[in-house]
C-alpha positions as CSV (number, residue, x, y, z in Angstrom):
1,M,-22.4,-36.7,20.1
2,D,-18.5,-36.2,21.0
3,S,-17.8,-36.3,17.2
4,I,-20.5,-33.4,16.3
5,A,-18.7,-31.4,19.4
6,G,-15.1,-31.8,18.3
7,W,-16.1,-31.1,14.8
8,L,-17.6,-27.5,16.2
9,T,-14.7,-26.7,18.1
10,G,-12.4,-27.4,15.3
11,M,-14.8,-24.9,13.2
12,Q,-14.7,-22.3,15.8
13,D,-10.6,-22.5,16.0
14,W,-10.6,-22.1,12.4
15,A,-13.0,-19.3,12.6
16,A,-10.6,-17.5,14.9
17,A,-7.5,-18.4,12.9
18,R,-9.2,-17.0,10.0
19,D,-9.8,-13.8,11.5
20,V,-6.7,-13.4,13.2
21,L,-4.5,-14.3,9.7
22,R,-6.9,-12.5,7.5
23,L,-6.8,-15.1,4.9
24,D,-9.1,-13.3,2.4
25,L,-6.4,-10.3,2.7
26,L,-3.3,-12.8,2.5
27,G,-5.1,-14.6,-0.8
28,K,-5.4,-11.3,-2.6
29,L,-2.2,-10.2,-1.7
30,A,-0.9,-13.6,-3.0
31,L,-2.8,-13.2,-6.3
32,A,-1.9,-9.5,-7.0
33,T,1.7,-10.5,-6.5
34,I,1.4,-13.5,-9.0
35,L,-0.4,-10.9,-11.5
36,G,1.8,-8.5,-11.1
37,G,5.0,-10.5,-11.8
38,V,3.4,-11.8,-15.0
39,I,2.6,-8.4,-16.1
40,G,6.3,-7.2,-14.9
41,W,8.0,-10.1,-16.8
42,E,6.2,-9.4,-19.8
43,R,7.2,-6.0,-19.8
44,E,10.7,-6.6,-18.7
45,A,10.8,-8.9,-21.6
46,S,9.9,-6.6,-24.0
47,G,12.6,-4.2,-22.5
48,K,10.1,-1.6,-21.2
49,A,11.4,0.8,-18.2
50,A,8.9,-0.8,-15.3
51,G,9.6,-4.0,-14.9
52,L,9.1,-7.3,-12.6
53,R,9.7,-5.5,-9.1
54,T,8.1,-2.3,-10.0
55,N,4.8,-3.9,-11.2
56,I,4.7,-6.9,-8.1
57,L,5.0,-3.6,-5.9
58,I,2.3,-1.6,-7.9
59,C,-0.2,-4.6,-7.6
60,S,0.5,-5.5,-3.9
61,T,0.3,-2.0,-2.5
62,T,-3.1,-1.1,-4.4
63,T,-4.3,-4.5,-3.1
64,A,-3.3,-4.0,0.3
65,R,-4.6,-0.1,0.4
66,G,-8.1,-1.8,-0.6
67,G,-7.8,-1.0,-4.3
68,S,-9.4,1.5,-6.3
69,Q,-12.5,3.4,-4.3
70,G,-12.6,6.9,-6.4
71,S,-15.5,7.7,-8.8
72,D,-13.1,6.8,-11.4
73,A,-12.0,3.3,-10.2
74,F,-10.0,1.9,-13.6
75,A,-7.9,5.1,-13.9
76,S,-7.2,5.9,-10.5
77,T,-4.5,3.4,-9.2
78,S,-5.6,-0.4,-10.5
79,C,-3.0,-2.8,-11.2
80,G,-1.7,-2.3,-14.6
81,S,-3.4,0.7,-15.6
82,G,-0.3,3.1,-15.9
83,A,-2.6,5.9,-15.4
84,R,-3.2,8.1,-12.2
85,S,-5.6,10.6,-12.1
């Protein structure tokens, strides 16, 4: 019985840490940074104006703001769209 109580306490500690650290948001930000870096690296290798740092910044900021929530979600501020409405 003690092992079950210990396991439940551990799960409650994990839930509290998850709520404090916002692991879901951290995961999304990490993925946005990686994908923005891939897009930026490709653009930088092609010699285009917006390169690595610019695309990482755009994708990370868009993710932190909660993404596009307008009526035309794809064209407003989604990562890599290059267009703003």
